[in-house]
C-alpha positions in Angstrom: -19.8 48.2 13.2 -21.2 46.9 10.0 -19.3 45.0 7.3 -19.7 48.0 5.0 -17.5 50.1 7.3 -14.7 47.6 6.9 -14.6 47.7 3.1 -12.4 50.4 1.6 -13.7 52.6 -1.2 -13.2 50.5 -4.3 -12.6 53.7 -6.4 -9.7 54.8 -4.3 -6.1 54.0 -5.2 -3.6 52.4 -2.9 -1.8 55.0 -0.7 1.9 54.0 -0.6 2.9 56.9 1.6 0.4 56.0 4.3 1.5 52.4 4.1 5.1 53.4 4.5 4.4 55.6 7.6 2.2 52.8 9.1 4.8 50.1 8.7 7.6 52.4 10.1 5.4 53.2 13.2 4.7 49.5 13.7 8.4 48.7 13.7 9.0 51.4 16.2 6.1 50.1 18.3 7.7 46.7 18.7 11.1 48.3 19.6 12.8 47.8 16.3 15.0 50.4 14.6 13.4 51.1 11.2 16.6 52.9 10.1 18.9 49.9 10.5 20.1 48.3 7.3 17.9 45.2 7.4 14.7 47.2 8.0 14.9 50.3 5.8 13.6 48.5 2.7 11.0 46.7 4.8 9.0 49.9 5.5 10.1 52.0 2.5 9.2 49.4 -0.1 8.7 45.7 0.7 5.7 45.7 3.0 3.9 48.5 1.2 4.4 46.8 -2.1 3.3 43.5 -0.7 0.1 45.0 0.8 -0.7 46.6 -2.5 -0.7 43.2 -4.1 -2.4 41.4 -1.2 -5.4 43.9 -1.3 -6.1 43.9 -5.0 -9.5 42.4 -4.3 -10.6 45.7 -2.9 -10.0 47.4 -6.3 -12.5 46.8 -9.1 -9.9 47.8 -11.7 -7.9 44.7 -10.7 -10.7 42.3 -11.4 -9.9 39.9 -14.3 -12.0 40.4 -17.4 -14.4 37.5 -17.5 -14.6 37.0 -21.2 -17.3 34.4 -22.1 -18.0 32.0 -25.0 -21.2 30.4 -26.1 -21.9 27.3 -24.1 -22.1 24.0 -26.0 -23.7 22.1 -23.3 -25.4 22.5 -19.9 -23.2 20.1 -17.9 -21.4 21.3 -14.7 -18.1 23.0 -15.2 -15.7 22.1 -12.4 -12.4 23.6 -11.5 -10.6 22.0 -8.5 -7.5 22.7 -6.4 -7.3 26.5 -7.0 -4.7 28.0 -4.6 -6.2 30.5 -2.2 -4.1 33.0 -0.2 -5.9 35.7 1.8 -5.5 37.8 4.9 -7.5 37.5 8.1 -9.1 40.8 8.8 -8.8 40.3 12.6 -5.0 39.8 12.8 -3.7 40.6 9.3 -2.2 37.2 9.2 -2.5 34.8 6.2 -5.0 32.0 5.7 -4.3 29.8 2.8 -5.5 26.6 1.2 -7.5 25.4 -1.8 -10.8 26.4 -3.5 -13.0 24.1 -5.6 -15.6 25.8 -7.8 -18.3 24.5 -10.1 -21.1 26.1 -12.1 -23.9 25.1 -14.3 -23.7 27.6 -17.2 -26.6 29.4 -18.8 -25.9 30.5 -22.4 -22.2 31.2 -21.9 -19.1 29.7 -20.3 -15.8 31.4 -19.3 -12.3 30.3 -20.0 -11.1 28.0 -17.3 -8.1 30.1 -16.4 -10.4 32.9 -15.5 -11.9 30.9 -12.7 -8.5 30.7 -11.1 -7.8 34.4 -11.7 -11.2 35.4 -10.3 -10.7 33.3 -7.1 -7.2 34.9 -6.7 -8.6 38.4 -7.1 -11.5 37.9 -4.6 -9.0 36.4 -2.2 -6.6 39.4 -2.2 -8.2 41.5 0.6 -8.8 41.5 4.3 -11.5 38.9 4.8 -12.9 35.9 6.7 -13.0 32.5 5.1 -16.8 32.3 5.4 -17.3 35.6 3.7 -14.7 34.9 1.0 -16.5 31.7 0.1 -19.8 33.5 -0.2 -18.3 36.4 -2.3 -16.7 34.0 -4.7 -20.0 32.0 -5.2 -22.2 35.1 -5.5 -19.6 36.9 -7.7 -19.3 33.9 -10.1 -23.1 33.5 -10.3 -23.4 37.2 -11.2 -20.5 37.4 -13.6 -21.4 34.2 -15.5 -25.2 34.4 -15.2 -24.9 30.8 -14.0 -27.9 28.8 -13.0 -26.1 27.2 -10.1 -22.7 27.7 -8.4 -20.9 25.6 -5.8 -17.8 26.7 -4.0 -15.8 25.0 -1.3 -12.7 26.3 0.4 -10.4 24.4 2.7 -7.8 26.5 4.5 -5.4 26.8 7.4 -5.2 30.0 9.4 -1.9 31.4 10.6 -3.7 33.3 13.4 -4.5 29.8 14.8 -1.1 28.3 14.2 1.0 31.2 15.4 -1.1 32.5 18.3 -4.3 31.5 20.1 -4.4 27.7 20.2 -1.1 27.6 18.3 -2.2 24.6 16.4 -2.6 24.4 12.6 -6.0 22.9 11.6 -8.1 22.9 8.5 -11.3 24.8 8.1 -13.9 24.0 5.4 -16.5 26.3 4.2 -19.0 25.8 1.3 -21.6 27.9 -0.3 -24.2 27.0 -2.9 -26.0 29.6 -5.1 -29.1 28.4 -7.1 -30.4 24.9 -7.0 -27.9 22.2 -8.1 -29.3 18.8 -8.6 -28.3 15.9 -6.3 -26.3 14.5 -9.2 -24.4 17.8 -9.6 -23.7 17.9 -5.9 -22.3 14.3 -6.1 -20.3 15.1 -9.2 -18.8 18.1 -7.4 -17.9 16.2 -4.3 -16.4 13.3 -6.3 -14.2 15.9 -8.2 -13.1 17.3 -4.8 -12.3 13.9 -3.5 -10.2 13.0 -6.5 -8.3 16.3 -6.3 -7.6 15.9 -2.6 -6.7 12.3 -3.0 -3.8 13.4 -5.1 -2.2 15.5 -2.4 
């Protein structure tokens, strides 16, 4: 099965009715009564609404508008400690942590808040940390026409903590697009170290 078969049609809208039926069936499958007071809203509203939000990254219309401004310099733009919340496509359990991003602008820069919004949008889908890191880096390079992009994500996976080895660990992934200089790589790493030193 190729990755393409795992990605929903980005033109489609979220199907609340299918989600409701699926959650109800899952509750029945584990032996719960979906019609008892505590669970009715779970399948009728709460879980379907949650999954609509948590899969916004599959829908192009949810992507933030990446409004740009003329760049006044060519120095690296760095944004650290961006919260990341995503869903493991293998178990539908969350993985969460922090993203650090940097880019060397071409002729334009984007508002700093848009970097956070873009990471959040990319994260809201069924994914793997390695792929998510790549998609954020490639996406920012394309959206900003950036000469170089660096992305690092550090995350904990609930599929490890709650099942499997049942131990919470931290996984780091990083992707570089373009050819940042050694000085830029060092600058990015120093920014990450400062951000993580404040935890």
